[in-house]
FIVEX-728642 format. One record per residue (C-alpha): y, z, x; chain. Coordinates in steps of 0.2 Angstrom, whole numbers, plus 5000, padded with zeros to 4 digits. Example, Ala and Ser with C-alpha at 12.3 -4.5 7.8 and 13.67 -1.06 7.14 Angstrom:
! FIVEX-728642
ATOM, 4978, 5039, 5062, A
ATOM, 4995, 5036, 5068, A
END
This chain:
! FIVEX-728642
ATOM, 5544, 5623, 5522, A
ATOM, 5527, 5616, 5515, A
ATOM, 5531, 5599, 5520, A
ATOM, 5533, 5604, 5539, A
ATOM, 5518, 5617, 5539, A
ATOM, 5504, 5608, 5552, A
ATOM, 5486, 5608, 5544, A
ATOM, 5478, 5600, 5558, A
ATOM, 5471, 5580, 5561, A
ATOM, 5455, 5584, 5549, A
ATOM, 5466, 5587, 5534, A
ATOM, 5478, 5571, 5538, A
ATOM, 5464, 5561, 5536, A
ATOM, 5459, 5569, 5520, A
ATOM, 5477, 5568, 5514, A
ATOM, 5478, 5549, 5519, A
ATOM, 5463, 5546, 5509, A
ATOM, 5468, 5553, 5493, A
ATOM, 5485, 5544, 5496, A
ATOM, 5476, 5528, 5498, A
ATOM, 5467, 5528, 5482, A
ATOM, 5480, 5537, 5473, A
ATOM, 5494, 5522, 5477, A
ATOM, 5479, 5510, 5473, A
ATOM, 5476, 5517, 5457, A
ATOM, 5496, 5519, 5451, A
ATOM, 5496, 5500, 5457, A
ATOM, 5481, 5496, 5445, A
ATOM, 5489, 5507, 5431, A
ATOM, 5484, 5500, 5414, A
ATOM, 5476, 5485, 5422, A
ATOM, 5461, 5487, 5413, A
ATOM, 5466, 5487, 5394, A
ATOM, 5479, 5473, 5401, A
ATOM, 5464, 5462, 5405, A
ATOM, 5457, 5466, 5389, A
ATOM, 5471, 5460, 5380, A
ATOM, 5477, 5446, 5391, A
ATOM, 5460, 5437, 5398, A
ATOM, 5447, 5443, 5384, A
ATOM, 5460, 5443, 5367, A
ATOM, 5453, 5461, 5363, A
ATOM, 5459, 5468, 5348, A
ATOM, 5467, 5488, 5348, A
ATOM, 5451, 5494, 5341, A
ATOM, 5442, 5487, 5359, A
ATOM, 5458, 5492, 5368, A
ATOM, 5458, 5508, 5363, A
ATOM, 5439, 5510, 5366, A
ATOM, 5442, 5505, 5383, A
ATOM, 5456, 5519, 5386, A
ATOM, 5446, 5532, 5375, A
ATOM, 5427, 5529, 5376, A
ATOM, 5425, 5523, 5394, A
ATOM, 5433, 5541, 5401, A
ATOM, 5421, 5552, 5388, A
ATOM, 5406, 5544, 5393, A
ATOM, 5411, 5545, 5412, A
ATOM, 5413, 5564, 5409, A
ATOM, 5396, 5564, 5401, A
ATOM, 5387, 5556, 5415, A
ATOM, 5396, 5568, 5426, A
ATOM, 5387, 5583, 5418, A
ATOM, 5371, 5579, 5429, A
ATOM, 5381, 5575, 5444, A
ATOM, 5389, 5592, 5445, A
ATOM, 5372, 5601, 5454, A
ATOM, 5368, 5587, 5464, A
ATOM, 5387, 5588, 5472, A
ATOM, 5384, 5606, 5475, A
ATOM, 5370, 5607, 5485, A
ATOM, 5375, 5592, 5498, A
ATOM, 5387, 5590, 5510, A
ATOM, 5403, 5584, 5503, A
ATOM, 5409, 5572, 5514, A
ATOM, 5395, 5559, 5511, A
ATOM, 5397, 5563, 5493, A
ATOM, 5416, 5559, 5494, A
ATOM, 5412, 5543, 5503, A
ATOM, 5397, 5538, 5490, A
ATOM, 5410, 5540, 5475, A
ATOM, 5422, 5529, 5484, A
ATOM, 5411, 5516, 5488, A
ATOM, 5403, 5517, 5469, A
ATOM, 5422, 5515, 5464, A
ATOM, 5424, 5501, 5475, A
ATOM, 5409, 5490, 5470, A
ATOM, 5411, 5494, 5452, A
ATOM, 5431, 5487, 5452, A
ATOM, 5427, 5473, 5465, A
ATOM, 5414, 5465, 5451, A
ATOM, 5429, 5462, 5439, A
ATOM, 5438, 5449, 5450, A
ATOM, 5422, 5441, 5456, A
ATOM, 5417, 5440, 5437, A
ATOM, 5434, 5433, 5433, A
ATOM, 5434, 5419, 5446, A
ATOM, 5418, 5413, 5439, A
ATOM, 5423, 5415, 5421, A
ATOM, 5410, 5427, 5417, A
ATOM, 5421, 5443, 5414, A
ATOM, 5416, 5453, 5397, A
ATOM, 5425, 5468, 5387, A
ATOM, 5406, 5475, 5390, A
ATOM, 5408, 5474, 5410, A
ATOM, 5426, 5482, 5408, A
ATOM, 5419, 5497, 5398, A
ATOM, 5404, 5500, 5410, A
ATOM, 5418, 5498, 5425, A
ATOM, 5428, 5512, 5416, A
ATOM, 5414, 5524, 5414, A
ATOM, 5408, 5522, 5433, A
ATOM, 5426, 5525, 5440, A
ATOM, 5428, 5541, 5428, A
ATOM, 5411, 5548, 5432, A
ATOM, 5413, 5545, 5452, A
ATOM, 5432, 5551, 5450, A
ATOM, 5425, 5568, 5443, A
ATOM, 5411, 5569, 5457, A
ATOM, 5424, 5565, 5470, A
ATOM, 5436, 5577, 5464, A
ATOM, 5422, 5593, 5463, A
ATOM, 5417, 5587, 5480, A
ATOM, 5435, 5585, 5488, A
ATOM, 5439, 5603, 5481, A
ATOM, 5426, 5612, 5489, A
ATOM, 5428, 5604, 5505, A
ATOM, 5446, 5607, 5505, A
ATOM, 5443, 5625, 5504, A
ATOM, 5430, 5625, 5520, A
ATOM, 5444, 5614, 5530, A
ATOM, 5460, 5623, 5528, A
ATOM, 5463, 5640, 5532, A
ATOM, 5464, 5652, 5514, A
ATOM, 5484, 5654, 5518, A
ATOM, 5487, 5636, 5518, A
ATOM, 5478, 5630, 5501, A
ATOM, 5494, 5631, 5492, A
ATOM, 5503, 5619, 5503, A
ATOM, 5490, 5607, 5505, A
ATOM, 5486, 5606, 5485, A
ATOM, 5506, 5604, 5484, A
ATOM, 5505, 5589, 5494, A
ATOM, 5491, 5581, 5486, A
ATOM, 5503, 5583, 5468, A
ATOM, 5517, 5576, 5478, A
ATOM, 5507, 5562, 5482, A
ATOM, 5499, 5560, 5464, A
ATOM, 5518, 5560, 5456, A
ATOM, 5525, 5548, 5469, A
ATOM, 5512, 5536, 5467, A
ATOM, 5515, 5536, 5448, A
ATOM, 5532, 5534, 5451, A
ATOM, 5529, 5519, 5463, A
ATOM, 5513, 5509, 5458, A
ATOM, 5515, 5505, 5441, A
ATOM, 5532, 5496, 5443, A
ATOM, 5525, 5488, 5458, A
ATOM, 5510, 5483, 5448, A
ATOM, 5520, 5477, 5433, A
ATOM, 5528, 5465, 5447, A
ATOM, 5511, 5460, 5454, A
ATOM, 5504, 5456, 5437, A
ATOM, 5519, 5443, 5433, A
ATOM, 5518, 5435, 5449, A
ATOM, 5500, 5433, 5452, A
ATOM, 5490, 5438, 5435, A
ATOM, 5482, 5455, 5429, A
ATOM, 5466, 5453, 5440, A
ATOM, 5476, 5456, 5457, A
ATOM, 5481, 5474, 5454, A
ATOM, 5461, 5477, 5450, A
ATOM, 5456, 5470, 5467, A
ATOM, 5469, 5480, 5476, A
ATOM, 5464, 5496, 5466, A
ATOM, 5446, 5491, 5473, A
ATOM, 5449, 5490, 5491, A
ATOM, 5459, 5505, 5489, A
ATOM, 5444, 5514, 5487, A
ATOM, 5436, 5507, 5501, A
ATOM, 5450, 5511, 5513, A
ATOM, 5448, 5530, 5507, A
ATOM, 5430, 5530, 5512, A
ATOM, 5435, 5524, 5529, A
ATOM, 5448, 5538, 5528, A
ATOM, 5436, 5552, 5524, A
ATOM, 5423, 5545, 5538, A
ATOM, 5436, 5547, 5551, A
ATOM, 5438, 5566, 5546, A
ATOM, 5424, 5567, 5558, A
ATOM, 5417, 5586, 5562, A
ATOM, 5401, 5593, 5557, A
ATOM, 5397, 5599, 5541, A
ATOM, 5385, 5614, 5536, A
ATOM, 5372, 5609, 5522, A
ATOM, 5375, 5620, 5508, A
ATOM, 5363, 5634, 5503, A
ATOM, 5360, 5641, 5487, A
ATOM, 5366, 5657, 5487, A
ATOM, 5349, 5666, 5479, A
ATOM, 5335, 5663, 5467, A
ATOM, 5347, 5663, 5451, A
ATOM, 5357, 5648, 5460, A
ATOM, 5339, 5639, 5463, A
ATOM, 5336, 5639, 5444, A
ATOM, 5353, 5635, 5439, A
ATOM, 5361, 5628, 5423, A
ATOM, 5369, 5613, 5434, A
ATOM, 5386, 5612, 5427, A
ATOM, 5384, 5626, 5413, A
ATOM, 5386, 5637, 5428, A
ATOM, 5403, 5631, 5432, A
ATOM, 5408, 5633, 5413, A
ATOM, 5400, 5652, 5414, A
ATOM, 5410, 5656, 5428, A
ATOM, 5426, 5650, 5420, A
ATOM, 5422, 5658, 5403, A
ATOM, 5417, 5674, 5411, A
ATOM, 5432, 5676, 5424, A
ATOM, 5449, 5682, 5412, A
ATOM, 5461, 5674, 5423, A
ATOM, 5452, 5656, 5424, A
ATOM, 5446, 5657, 5405, A
ATOM, 5464, 5659, 5400, A
ATOM, 5470, 5646, 5411, A
ATOM, 5457, 5634, 5407, A
ATOM, 5460, 5634, 5389, A
ATOM, 5480, 5634, 5391, A
ATOM, 5478, 5617, 5403, A
ATOM, 5466, 5609, 5393, A
ATOM, 5477, 5612, 5377, A
ATOM, 5494, 5608, 5388, A
ATOM, 5486, 5592, 5395, A
ATOM, 5478, 5584, 5379, A
ATOM, 5494, 5586, 5368, A
ATOM, 5506, 5578, 5382, A
ATOM, 5494, 5563, 5385, A
ATOM, 5490, 5561, 5367, A
ATOM, 5508, 5558, 5365, A
ATOM, 5510, 5543, 5376, A
ATOM, 5503, 5529, 5366, A
ATOM, 5511, 5534, 5350, A
ATOM, 5528, 5536, 5362, A
ATOM, 5526, 5518, 5367, A
ATOM, 5524, 5512, 5349, A
ATOM, 5540, 5521, 5344, A
ATOM, 5550, 5516, 5358, A
ATOM, 5544, 5497, 5362, A
ATOM, 5541, 5494, 5341, A
ATOM, 5552, 5504, 5330, A
ATOM, 5568, 5507, 5343, A
ATOM, 5566, 5488, 5351, A
ATOM, 5567, 5495, 5369, A
ATOM, 5565, 5482, 5382, A
ATOM, 5549, 5484, 5393, A
ATOM, 5559, 5488, 5409, A
ATOM, 5568, 5502, 5399, A
ATOM, 5551, 5507, 5394, A
ATOM, 5543, 5509, 5413, A
ATOM, 5560, 5515, 5419, A
ATOM, 5559, 5530, 5406, A
ATOM, 5542, 5535, 5413, A
ATOM, 5543, 5530, 5432, A
ATOM, 5559, 5537, 5436, A
ATOM, 5555, 5555, 5429, A
ATOM, 5540, 5555, 5442, A
ATOM, 5551, 5558, 5455, A
ATOM, 5554, 5578, 5450, A
ATOM, 5535, 5578, 5455, A
ATOM, 5541, 5578, 5473, A
ATOM, 5553, 5593, 5468, A
ATOM, 5540, 5604, 5459, A
ATOM, 5527, 5603, 5472, A
ATOM, 5538, 5606, 5486, A
ATOM, 5545, 5621, 5478, A
ATOM, 5528, 5626, 5474, A
ATOM, 5523, 5639, 5489, A
ATOM, 5542, 5645, 5491, A
ATOM, 5542, 5650, 5473, A
ATOM, 5525, 5660, 5473, A
ATOM, 5530, 5669, 5489, A
ATOM, 5547, 5672, 5481, A
ATOM, 5541, 5678, 5463, A
ATOM, 5523, 5680, 5465, A
ATOM, 5510, 5668, 5459, A
ATOM, 5509, 5678, 5441, A
ATOM, 5525, 5676, 5436, A
ATOM, 5525, 5657, 5440, A
ATOM, 5508, 5656, 5428, A
ATOM, 5519, 5665, 5414, A
ATOM, 5536, 5658, 5417, A
ATOM, 5533, 5641, 5423, A
ATOM, 5517, 5639, 5412, A
ATOM, 5529, 5642, 5397, A
ATOM, 5542, 5630, 5402, A
ATOM, 5528, 5616, 5403, A
ATOM, 5526, 5617, 5386, A
ATOM, 5545, 5619, 5377, A
ATOM, 5553, 5601, 5381, A
ATOM, 5540, 5591, 5373, A
ATOM, 5545, 5594, 5355, A
ATOM, 5563, 5585, 5361, A
ATOM, 5553, 5567, 5360, A
ATOM, 5552, 5569, 5342, A
ATOM, 5571, 5566, 5343, A
ATOM, 5574, 5551, 5353, A
ATOM, 5584, 5538, 5345, A
ATOM, 5589, 5519, 5350, A
ATOM, 5600, 5514, 5364, A
ATOM, 5606, 5522, 5379, A
ATOM, 5605, 5539, 5373, A
ATOM, 5588, 5537, 5368, A
ATOM, 5582, 5532, 5387, A
ATOM, 5591, 5545, 5393, A
ATOM, 5583, 5559, 5381, A
ATOM, 5566, 5551, 5384, A
ATOM, 5569, 5553, 5406, A
ATOM, 5577, 5571, 5403, A
ATOM, 5562, 5579, 5393, A
ATOM, 5549, 5569, 5406, A
ATOM, 5559, 5575, 5420, A
ATOM, 5558, 5593, 5414, A
ATOM, 5540, 5592, 5410, A
ATOM, 5535, 5585, 5426, A
ATOM, 5545, 5597, 5435, A
ATOM, 5537, 5612, 5429, A
ATOM, 5519, 5603, 5430, A
ATOM, 5520, 5600, 5447, A
ATOM, 5526, 5615, 5452, A
ATOM, 5512, 5624, 5441, A
ATOM, 5497, 5612, 5445, A
ATOM, 5495, 5616, 5463, A
ATOM, 5496, 5635, 5460, A
ATOM, 5482, 5633, 5449, A
ATOM, 5472, 5624, 5459, A
ATOM, 5474, 5635, 5473, A
ATOM, 5471, 5651, 5463, A
ATOM, 5454, 5641, 5456, A
ATOM, 5447, 5638, 5473, A
ATOM, 5452, 5657, 5478, A
ATOM, 5442, 5663, 5464, A
ATOM, 5427, 5654, 5463, A
ATOM, 5413, 5657, 5476, A
ATOM, 5407, 5644, 5486, A
ATOM, 5391, 5640, 5480, A
ATOM, 5399, 5637, 5461, A
ATOM, 5414, 5627, 5468, A
ATOM, 5408, 5608, 5463, A
ATOM, 5400, 5614, 5448, A
ATOM, 5417, 5623, 5442, A
ATOM, 5427, 5610, 5447, A
ATOM, 5416, 5597, 5436, A
ATOM, 5416, 5609, 5421, A
ATOM, 5435, 5610, 5424, A
ATOM, 5437, 5591, 5424, A
ATOM, 5425, 5586, 5410, A
ATOM, 5434, 5598, 5397, A
ATOM, 5450, 5592, 5400, A
ATOM, 5446, 5575, 5401, A
ATOM, 5436, 5578, 5384, A
ATOM, 5452, 5587, 5378, A
ATOM, 5464, 5572, 5381, A
ATOM, 5451, 5560, 5372, A
ATOM, 5448, 5571, 5357, A
ATOM, 5467, 5573, 5356, A
ATOM, 5471, 5557, 5359, A
ATOM, 5459, 5551, 5346, A
ATOM, 5466, 5563, 5331, A
ATOM, 5484, 5558, 5335, A
ATOM, 5480, 5539, 5333, A
ATOM, 5473, 5543, 5317, A
ATOM, 5488, 5553, 5311, A
ATOM, 5500, 5541, 5319, A
ATOM, 5490, 5528, 5308, A
ATOM, 5493, 5537, 5291, A
ATOM, 5511, 5546, 5295, A
ATOM, 5520, 5538, 5308, A
ATOM, 5522, 5540, 5327, A
ATOM, 5538, 5553, 5324, A
ATOM, 5527, 5564, 5314, A
ATOM, 5513, 5564, 5328, A
ATOM, 5527, 5569, 5342, A
ATOM, 5534, 5583, 5331, A
ATOM, 5516, 5591, 5328, A
ATOM, 5512, 5589, 5346, A
ATOM, 5528, 5596, 5351, A
ATOM, 5526, 5611, 5338, A
ATOM, 5508, 5615, 5345, A
ATOM, 5511, 5615, 5362, A
ATOM, 5523, 5629, 5359, A
ATOM, 5508, 5640, 5355, A
ATOM, 5500, 5638, 5373, A
ATOM, 5509, 5649, 5382, A
ATOM, 5501, 5663, 5372, A
ATOM, 5484, 5658, 5380, A
ATOM, 5491, 5661, 5400, A
ATOM, 5484, 5676, 5408, A
ATOM, 5493, 5692, 5402, A
ATOM, 5487, 5703, 5416, A
ATOM, 5488, 5701, 5436, A
ATOM, 5471, 5696, 5443, A
ATOM, 5473, 5698, 5461, A
ATOM, 5469, 5685, 5475, A
ATOM, 5462, 5689, 5491, A
ATOM, 5473, 5675, 5498, A
ATOM, 5489, 5676, 5487, A
ATOM, 5505, 5674, 5496, A
ATOM, 5516, 5692, 5495, A
ATOM, 5532, 5690, 5485, A
ATOM, 5547, 5695, 5495, A
ATOM, 5554, 5706, 5481, A
ATOM, 5545, 5717, 5469, A
ATOM, 5541, 5711, 5450, A
ATOM, 5534, 5718, 5436, A
END
């Protein structure tokens, strides 16, 4: 089983760093918009800008960072990005304590955190490939995925309780210190790291993050998965704000019911991520892409039929649970395939390009869903998103693209 496989002390510290920052982020989930509303009395337009514009601009800031990350040792980059996020987040409680907190500061912090997250992810993915054996990549990615979903299940409810007891700034402070502890854990990994070298003259005169997009779009398997993942992630995330309006405003769900509807199904992420390696070994990676990639998309339409009361609550939880189980199984397989199919000298730029595209898709589709919801209502948005996502399996790879380190299936498959 993936959970019992030993990946070594150095991976343990990397996993610790990921877990600390993930749980800190989960604890501070939604804290910035909440501070904007409760402390700065921001209106809907400002809160929407904080949720969409900040991450979108952060993605643009990450574009020139890609080649900088590529040709530097990855551990120092990860430490630097953690410290940047710690410093940015720590300014909020300090400014609040002195009565100087403003909306522009929240927006700048959102941009810095988004850009640093992309750079950290690119450096971390490249470093992971050099840290563990090729056969262990799927196990490692599955552990990251399970940690991610458990932090989402546990963090926001605890954060909500902390906000109720101590005010909205306390979770931001906790999130800030989680990045500091993450930097310490990355430092504790130790060991030498060879300085990256450009792989030839063409790489020296590279096009930065454009090289990452060229690699993705020039690779049949990665191109299909990239386009599919952008649409699936974008459509699922775009439904969250309108679903909140539907549940809290139109169906009169209590806040605790709303929190339960999203927190409890996240435990399904532990199920999917732990099954990932066994399912790949048994059925093969390409079948996982086709079958599980399709199953991610078929459940979202169910949210359009949510009603009031206990039945409605159970419906939301069942739909979210089905989506999360399939996503958490699919994601580590995709992450492993992406690492296997990307040359070492292109890893950081490819991972940055992937993150930027996904973040941009989420921002654009969220903005469009907000406009459609304002004109027609939340159920229309949920119906449209549910129907559109049903077309995304058409973008999944239709041909086998063998991987050098793919686990052999235990029985033949087409």
